[in-house]
C-alpha positions as semicolon CSV with decimal commas, in nm:
position;residue;x (nm);y (nm);z (nm)
1;M;9,413;11,875;11,291
2;K;9,433;11,653;11,554
3;L;9,770;11,584;11,797
4;I;9,811;11,191;11,849
5;D;10,170;11,127;12,005
6;G;10,305;11,484;11,954
7;M;10,220;11,458;11,571
8;E;9,984;11,620;11,344
9;W;9,750;11,443;11,189
10;Y;9,435;11,544;10,935
11;S;9,111;11,408;10,861
12;K;9,040;11,383;10,443
13;E;8,845;11,701;10,481
14;E;9,106;11,890;10,653
15;L;9,335;11,723;10,381
16;F;9,160;11,828;10,078
17;A;9,087;12,194;10,262
18;E;9,496;12,262;10,271
19;V;9,519;12,131;9,937
20;R;9,296;12,316;9,804
21;G;9,421;12,609;10,011
22;R;9,721;12,570;9,805
23;G;9,560;12,653;9,477
24;L;9,569;12,312;9,369
25;V;9,311;12,039;9,252
26;I;9,211;11,736;9,478
27;Y;8,896;11,529;9,460
28;D;8,742;11,187;9,616
29;S;8,767;10,967;9,301
30;L;9,170;11,072;9,231
31;F;9,262;11,039;9,595
32;E;9,128;10,684;9,601
33;E;9,306;10,599;9,282
34;W;9,608;10,708;9,420
35;Q;9,528;10,493;9,734
36;K;9,445;10,201;9,527
37;Y;9,714;10,186;9,380
38;G;9,995;10,230;9,691
39;M;10,033;10,604;9,569
40;M;9,919;10,758;9,907
41;P;9,859;10,542;10,211
42;V;9,564;10,437;10,349
43;S;9,484;10,647;10,706
44;R;9,566;10,571;11,084
45;R;9,198;10,437;11,210
46;E;9,028;10,591;11,506
47;V;8,715;10,406;11,618
48;R;8,483;10,692;11,769
49;G;8,234;10,470;11,947
50;R;7,954;10,286;11,919
51;K;7,744;10,345;11,612
52;K;7,984;10,634;11,525
53;G;8,185;10,439;11,282
54;V;8,603;10,521;11,253
55;S;8,787;10,833;11,144
56;G;9,064;10,822;10,958
57;W;9,394;11,060;10,962
58;W;9,684;11,114;10,779
59;S;10,008;11,272;10,889
60;R;10,157;11,617;10,819
61;D;10,401;11,392;10,554
62;H;10,126;11,263;10,417
63;L;9,925;11,599;10,342
64;E;10,325;11,685;10,194
65;L;10,313;11,399;9,940
66;L;9,960;11,459;9,849
67;C;10,013;11,798;9,773
68;T;10,331;11,698;9,577
69;L;10,130;11,478;9,362
70;C;9,854;11,700;9,274
71;R;10,105;12,021;9,174
72;I;10,289;11,779;8,960
73;K;9,974;11,612;8,791
74;Q;9,868;11,997;8,720
75;E;10,177;12,151;8,643
76;Q;10,286;11,914;8,405
77;K;9,974;11,750;8,312
78;L;9,999;11,398;8,376
79;S;9,723;11,154;8,280
80;S;9,913;10,831;8,278
81;L;9,892;10,669;8,649
82;V;10,257;10,475;8,525
83;S;10,419;10,827;8,526
84;Q;10,271;10,977;8,846
85;C;10,397;10,675;9,031
86;N;10,719;10,787;9,018
87;V;10,660;11,053;9,277
88;P;10,617;10,836;9,572
89;V;10,904;10,633;9,471
90;W;11,135;10,920;9,467
91;V;10,948;11,052;9,787
92;W;11,058;10,730;9,989
93;M;11,391;10,703;9,813
94;Y;11,492;11,046;9,872
95;W;11,300;11,134;10,218
96;G;11,287;10,765;10,359
97;R;11,032;10,511;10,491
98;A;10,872;10,799;10,749
99;M;10,725;10,953;10,456
100;G;10,543;10,595;10,280
């Protein structure tokens, strides 16, 4: 975890560790699919320096959204992407733009 502008931000590895620590299942291809379809936002980019690449960071709100997606997929056994897309829409309507 890293503090940026007074907020907690997580790397992809830290996100996955938090999700798995809550007893939920997450894997790269699922995460990438959710990003591809706009269900999970892309990361906040930070350049690490010459030849060190770019690191990505997600906020605490993004972590909670990811956990919600994983929990619903796991508990309700949702295999259809269409039904999973309702989650971010509900989150944005209920919690506002800050969550997405």
